[in-house]
C-alpha positions as a Markdown table, in Angstrom:
| # | Residue | x | y | z |
|---|---|---|---|---|
| 1 | Met | -19.2 | -38.1 | -36.6 |
| 2 | Leu | -16.7 | -36.5 | -39.0 |
| 3 | Ile | -17.9 | -32.8 | -37.7 |
| 4 | Gly | -17.5 | -33.8 | -33.7 |
| 5 | Val | -13.8 | -35.3 | -34.4 |
| 6 | Ala | -13.2 | -31.6 | -36.5 |
| 7 | Ala | -14.8 | -29.7 | -33.8 |
| 8 | Met | -12.5 | -31.5 | -31.2 |
| 9 | Ile | -9.4 | -31.2 | -33.0 |
| 10 | Leu | -10.0 | -27.4 | -33.8 |
| 11 | Ile | -10.7 | -27.2 | -29.9 |
| 12 | Phe | -7.4 | -28.9 | -29.3 |
| 13 | Ser | -5.8 | -26.5 | -31.7 |
| 14 | Ile | -6.9 | -23.3 | -30.4 |
| 15 | Phe | -6.1 | -24.3 | -26.7 |
| 16 | Val | -2.3 | -25.3 | -27.7 |
| 17 | Ile | -2.2 | -21.8 | -29.6 |
| 18 | Ile | -3.2 | -19.9 | -26.3 |
| 19 | Ser | -0.8 | -22.3 | -24.1 |
| 20 | Leu | 2.0 | -21.6 | -26.7 |
| 21 | Gln | 1.0 | -17.4 | -26.6 |
| 22 | Arg | 0.9 | -17.8 | -22.5 |
| 23 | Leu | 4.6 | -19.5 | -22.3 |
| 24 | Asn | 5.3 | -16.8 | -24.7 |
| 25 | Ser | 4.9 | -13.9 | -22.7 |
| 26 | Gln | 6.4 | -15.6 | -19.7 |
| 27 | Asn | 9.8 | -16.2 | -21.6 |
| 28 | Lys | 9.7 | -12.5 | -22.6 |
| 29 | Ala | 9.3 | -10.9 | -19.2 |
| 30 | Gln | 11.7 | -13.3 | -17.8 |
| 31 | Glu | 14.2 | -12.6 | -20.7 |
| 32 | Ala | 13.9 | -9.0 | -19.5 |
| 33 | Ile | 14.1 | -9.4 | -15.5 |
| 34 | Leu | 17.2 | -11.4 | -16.9 |
| 35 | Ser | 18.5 | -8.9 | -19.3 |
| 36 | Gln | 18.3 | -6.4 | -16.1 |
| 37 | Ala | 20.2 | -8.3 | -13.7 |
| 38 | Lys | 22.8 | -8.8 | -16.0 |
| 39 | Glu | 23.1 | -4.7 | -16.5 |
| 40 | Lys | 23.3 | -4.3 | -13.1 |
| 41 | Leu | 26.1 | -7.0 | -13.0 |
| 42 | Ala | 27.6 | -4.9 | -15.4 |
| 43 | Ser | 27.2 | -1.5 | -13.6 |
| 44 | Ala | 28.7 | -3.4 | -10.4 |
| 45 | Lys | 31.8 | -4.4 | -11.7 |
| 46 | Ala | 32.1 | -1.1 | -13.3 |
| 47 | Ala | 31.7 | 0.6 | -10.3 |
| 48 | Lys | 33.5 | -1.9 | -7.6 |
| 49 | Asp | 36.6 | 0.3 | -7.9 |
| 50 | Ser | 35.3 | 4.0 | -7.7 |
| 51 | Asp | 32.7 | 3.5 | -5.6 |
| 52 | Pro | 32.1 | 0.2 | -3.5 |
| 53 | Ala | 28.8 | 1.2 | -2.0 |
| 54 | Leu | 27.4 | 1.7 | -5.3 |
| 55 | Ser | 28.5 | -1.5 | -6.7 |
| 56 | Lys | 26.9 | -3.4 | -3.6 |
| 57 | Lys | 24.1 | -1.5 | -4.0 |
| 58 | Tyr | 23.7 | -2.8 | -7.7 |
| 59 | Leu | 25.1 | -6.3 | -6.6 |
| 60 | Glu | 21.8 | -6.8 | -4.2 |
| 61 | Glu | 19.6 | -5.3 | -7.2 |
| 62 | Ala | 20.7 | -8.2 | -9.6 |
| 63 | Lys | 20.9 | -10.6 | -6.9 |
| 64 | Asn | 17.1 | -10.3 | -6.2 |
| 65 | Leu | 16.1 | -10.0 | -9.5 |
| 66 | Asn | 17.9 | -13.4 | -9.8 |
| 67 | Leu | 15.7 | -14.7 | -7.0 |
| 68 | Gln | 12.8 | -13.2 | -8.7 |
| 69 | Leu | 13.5 | -15.3 | -11.8 |
| 70 | Leu | 13.8 | -18.7 | -9.6 |
| 71 | Lys | 10.0 | -18.0 | -8.2 |
């Protein structure tokens, strides 16, 4: 019976570790997308006076990245 309990604890621990690794990799991917969106927004702000068309393009890209995060 003790071996059975130990096996169940081991299986549960492996399941938790795998779940945490998946969650961590998803968080890293989301952080990368968020970082890209922030860079696009900063570029849009920098270009708003000198090149409004480019600024609008960057703003749309930032918006699309944010929508991607929400999905």
